[in-house]
Structures are given as C-alpha cells and as structure tokens.
N, C-alpha and C positions, 0 to 999 in steps of 0.2 A: 811563213810560219811562226807560231810560237811554239818553242821547245819545252818539255816539262819533263822533269825526272821523278820515276817514283821512288819507294824506301829500299828498292833493290838496285837504284843507278841505273834502271832500264829507261831509255828515251822514248818519248812520245810525241807529236807533234799534231797540231792543230792549227786551223786558219786564222791569219789574222784578224777578218769580218768580223769573228766572234760567233758565227753560226753554229758552231760546235761547243762552245762553253759550256752549255749545260752537260755534255758528257765527260768533263774534267772531273775526277775524283778529288775531294777535296784535300787530300793527302798529296797529291801532286805538287811537285815545286818547280816554277817558272824559274829558266835559267836562262844565262846567254848564250849565243852561238858558239862563244869560245870555251864556254864551261862545257855544252856539248860536245864539241872537240875534243875534249881533254879526254871526256868517260869515253868518248868512240875510239880513243887511240890506247887506252887503257885495256879497254875489251878487246881490240885486235893483237895487243902485246899478249893478251892472255890467251886469245885463240891460239896464237901461234906458239906459245908456248905448251899447251895442252896437245897440239897437232902438229906437232913439225915437220916441215916439208923436206924431205927424204932429198937430199941436191946428188946427183951421179957423180960418182969418183972419174977421175982423169982414165981411168982404166976402162970403164964404163962407155967413156964417151967414145973413147978408141975402137973399141970393138964396136959400136953402132956405125963410127965412122966409117969402117971395114965395110959393113952390111951394106950401106948405102952406096960407098962404092962401089963393090961389085954388082949391085942393083945396076947403078948408071953403067958401067961398062957392059954389061948386059943387052942394054938397050941399044948401045953405040953399035953391038955385033950383029941387032937385027936388021 
C-alpha cells in the first residue's frame, strides 16, 4: 500500500499497483510507513487523552473478587 496524509493529517492508503491513483486528491502527500506510524501514535495518544480509560481501584477489584469467590463457592455447594 501507498500511504498518504491529507492536510489534516488523516491517513489514506492506496494499492501499490496504481489502479486507484486517479482517486488520489492532488493535495494528498505521499509519506513513508514510518511517518504514518508517527501520525498513528500521535492520534492514538490524543484519543487516550480525550477518552481516558477508567482503571478500577484496588478496593473495587477486591469487591469484584469477593463476588466471584461467592459465586464459585455457591457452585461448589450444588
């Protein structure tokens, strides 16, 4: 695949065989896979910053563990 970026740093990929070259806008910029990886990493970091993953606290995990342990114990009593 040939990778291009637009003016907003969105990535676009087209086949190497040139079969879709007529669809590539004139303002797209051909970039290397390394450059594409940098853009992907930046976009991923931005996504994580805008959508933080809520990690459970130790206390929340312990409560879940207690619930699961109770379910396991109930299965053993059947």
